[in-house]
ZAMARGU-4260 file (C-alpha; in steps of 0.2 Angstrom, whole numbers, plus 5000, padded with zeros to 4 digits):
<rodrens>
0) 5000/5000/5000 | 5006/5017/4995 | 5010/5029/5010 | 5003/5046/5009 | 5010/5062/5018
5) 5005/5080/5016 | 5017/5095/5016 | 5008/5111/5018 | 5021/5121/5027 | 5040/5123/5029
10) 5039/5118/5047 | 5029/5102/5043 | 5043/5097/5030 | 5057/5100/5042 | 5048/5090/5055
15) 5043/5076/5044 | 5059/5074/5034 | 5072/5078/5048 | 5080/5060/5047 | 5074/5056/5029
20) 5084/5071/5021 | 5100/5064/5028 | 5097/5046/5024 | 5091/5050/5007 | 5106/5061/5003
25) 5118/5048/5010 | 5110/5033/5000 | 5107/5043/4984 | 5125/5048/4984 | 5132/5032/4990
30) 5124/5022/4975 | 5135/5033/4963 | 5151/5036/4974 | 5157/5022/4987 | 5167/5036/4996
35) 5152/5044/5003 | 5151/5043/5022 | 5135/5043/5032 | 5143/5053/5047 | 5150/5066/5035
40) 5133/5068/5027 | 5125/5070/5044 | 5138/5083/5050 | 5135/5093/5034 | 5116/5093/5036
45) 5117/5097/5055 | 5132/5107/5057 | 5136/5114/5040 | 5154/5107/5041 | 5164/5091/5044
50) 5179/5090/5056 | 5195/5082/5051 | 5189/5078/5033 | 5202/5069/5023 | 5192/5064/5008
55) 5192/5071/4990 | 5184/5088/4986 | 5171/5080/4974 | 5164/5069/4987 | 5162/5084/4999
60) 5154/5094/4985 | 5142/5080/4982 | 5136/5080/5000 | 5135/5099/5001 | 5125/5100/4985
65) 5112/5088/4993 | 5109/5101/5007 | 5107/5115/4995 | 5095/5106/4984 | 5085/5101/4999
70) 5083/5119/5005 | 5079/5125/4987 | 5065/5112/4986 | 5056/5115/5002 | 5046/5130/4997
75) 5042/5123/4980 | 5035/5108/4988 | 5023/5118/4998 | 5019/5129/4983 | 5017/5112/4973
80) 5026/5120/4958 | 5024/5110/4942 | 5038/5102/4933 | 5046/5112/4918 | 5063/5111/4909
85) 5071/5126/4919 | 5066/5117/4935 | 5074/5100/4930 | 5090/5109/4924 | 5091/5119/4941
90) 5089/5103/4951 | 5103/5095/4941 | 5114/5110/4943 | 5111/5111/4962 | 5115/5092/4964
95) 5130/5092/4952 | 5139/5109/4954 | 5158/5107/4955 | 5157/5088/4953 | 5160/5085/4934
100) 5177/5077/4930 | 5190/5084/4919 | 5185/5074/4904 | 5167/5080/4904 | 5170/5098/4910
105) 5186/5103/4900 | 5187/5091/4885 | 5169/5089/4881 | 5163/5106/4888 | 5149/5098/4898
110) 5141/5108/4912 | 5130/5104/4927 | 5112/5111/4923 | 5114/5109/4904 | 5108/5095/4894
115) 5122/5084/4887 | 5132/5089/4871 | 5138/5072/4868 | 5131/5054/4867 | 5136/5042/4881
120) 5133/5024/4883 | 5122/5021/4898 | 5117/5003/4905 | 5119/4987/4896 | 5104/4991/4885
125) 5113/5006/4879 | 5099/5018/4883 | 5099/5037/4881 | 5092/5050/4869 | 5104/5058/4857
130) 5109/5075/4862 | 5099/5084/4849 | 5083/5074/4855 | 5085/5077/4873 | 5076/5093/4876
135) 5061/5088/4866 | 5060/5071/4874 | 5061/5079/4892 | 5048/5091/4886 | 5036/5077/4881
140) 5039/5068/4897 | 5035/5083/4908 | 5020/5087/4897 | 5013/5069/4900 | 5015/5072/4919
145) 5008/5089/4919 | 4992/5085/4909 | 4989/5069/4918 | 4971/5069/4925 | 4970/5053/4934
150) 4973/5049/4953 | 4987/5036/4952 | 5002/5048/4956 | 5012/5035/4963 | 5013/5026/4946
155) 5016/5042/4937 | 5030/5046/4949 | 5039/5030/4946 | 5036/5032/4927 | 5044/5049/4928
160) 5060/5041/4936 | 5060/5027/4923 | 5058/5038/4908 | 5070/5051/4915 | 5084/5038/4917
165) 5079/5031/4900 | 5082/5048/4892 | 5098/5051/4902 | 5098/5069/4898 | 5114/5075/4907
170) 5132/5070/4905 | 5132/5064/4923 | 5121/5064/4938 | 5106/5057/4930 | 5102/5045/4944
175) 5103/5058/4958 | 5093/5070/4948 | 5080/5057/4943 | 5078/5050/4961 | 5076/5068/4967
180) 5063/5072/4954 | 5053/5057/4958 | 5052/5061/4976 | 5048/5079/4972 | 5033/5073/4961
185) 5028/5062/4975 | 5028/5075/4988 | 5018/5088/4978 | 5005/5075/4976 | 5005/5071/4995
190) 5014/5054/4993 | 5028/5050/5006 | 5045/5051/4998 | 5057/5036/4996 | 5075/5031/5000
195) 5082/5019/4988 | 5095/5011/4998 | 5113/5008/4993 | 5112/4989/4998 | 5097/4987/4987
200) 5106/4994/4971 | 5107/4977/4962 | 5088/4975/4963 | 5086/4994/4958 | 5096/4992/4943
205) 5087/4976/4938 | 5071/4985/4939 | 5077/5000/4929 | 5084/4988/4915 | 5067/4979/4914
210) 5059/4996/4909 | 5074/4999/4896 | 5070/4983/4887 | 5059/4983/4872 | 5043/4979/4881
215) 5046/4994/4893 | 5039/4984/4909 | 5037/4996/4923 | 5030/4983/4935 | 5047/4978/4943
220) 5052/4996/4946 | 5035/5000/4953 | 5035/4985/4965 | 5053/4990/4970 | 5049/5008/4974
225) 5034/5002/4984 | 5045/4990/4994 | 5058/5004/4997 | 5044/5016/5002 | 5038/5004/5015
230) 5056/5001/5021 | 5059/5020/5022 | 5045/5023/5034 | 5044/5007/5044 | 5049/5010/5062
235) 5064/4999/5065 | 5066/4990/5081 | 5084/4988/5087 | 5092/4971/5086 | 5090/4960/5102
240) 5105/4964/5113 | 5114/4952/5124 | 5110/4953/5143 | 5124/4955/5156 | 5124/4937/5161
245) 5129/4932/5143 | 5145/4942/5144 | 5150/4934/5160 | 5158/4917/5162
</rodrens>
């Protein structure tokens, strides 16, 4: 069953998503970058800085960018702003600023917040629109969603994520942007957002690949997102701890 959640004020968002925002940022980044650390992510969200950080700058930027993106989205969630091209590009820019590698940024002149200028092989099914088709494909996708008059916004949100990854509009950061856009769409339609957990990455990729095949099967991804939503909002009991007598000889 899909979980619903309303977001009518900034205070309500902060109260409802206090833990979620940190875990979502951690797992969404970790799927793409194994160097992401949970404690660094939490410190940047809660304190705005990390003590004794020794990692690479790109990883630090990726974490900081999640904070900026979350703060940018909060008032728009309350406003229930519709999706458009400028919004999609802005989300990508906020998530990927300062993180493009030298080949993409210098050699290929790609930029965060701009659609890709070159073609990139993505996934084993070699998905992705050609660069000259990206803008029209994204516009068509957003038009489908903005003109949808049904009530199954959960399926529509999953479809948004699947098609966004299939189009692969940017040179990098499509997964992070796609997961953020799906959750934004959920929240403006009073559906609880979802954490896609790093440990579930194989099942996640399998579900995305099912959509990329010729038959475009959305069912595996929809089922997976439903399971992740339940996992996201399920109260977890701590594991049973040993009692003192079990530590004594």
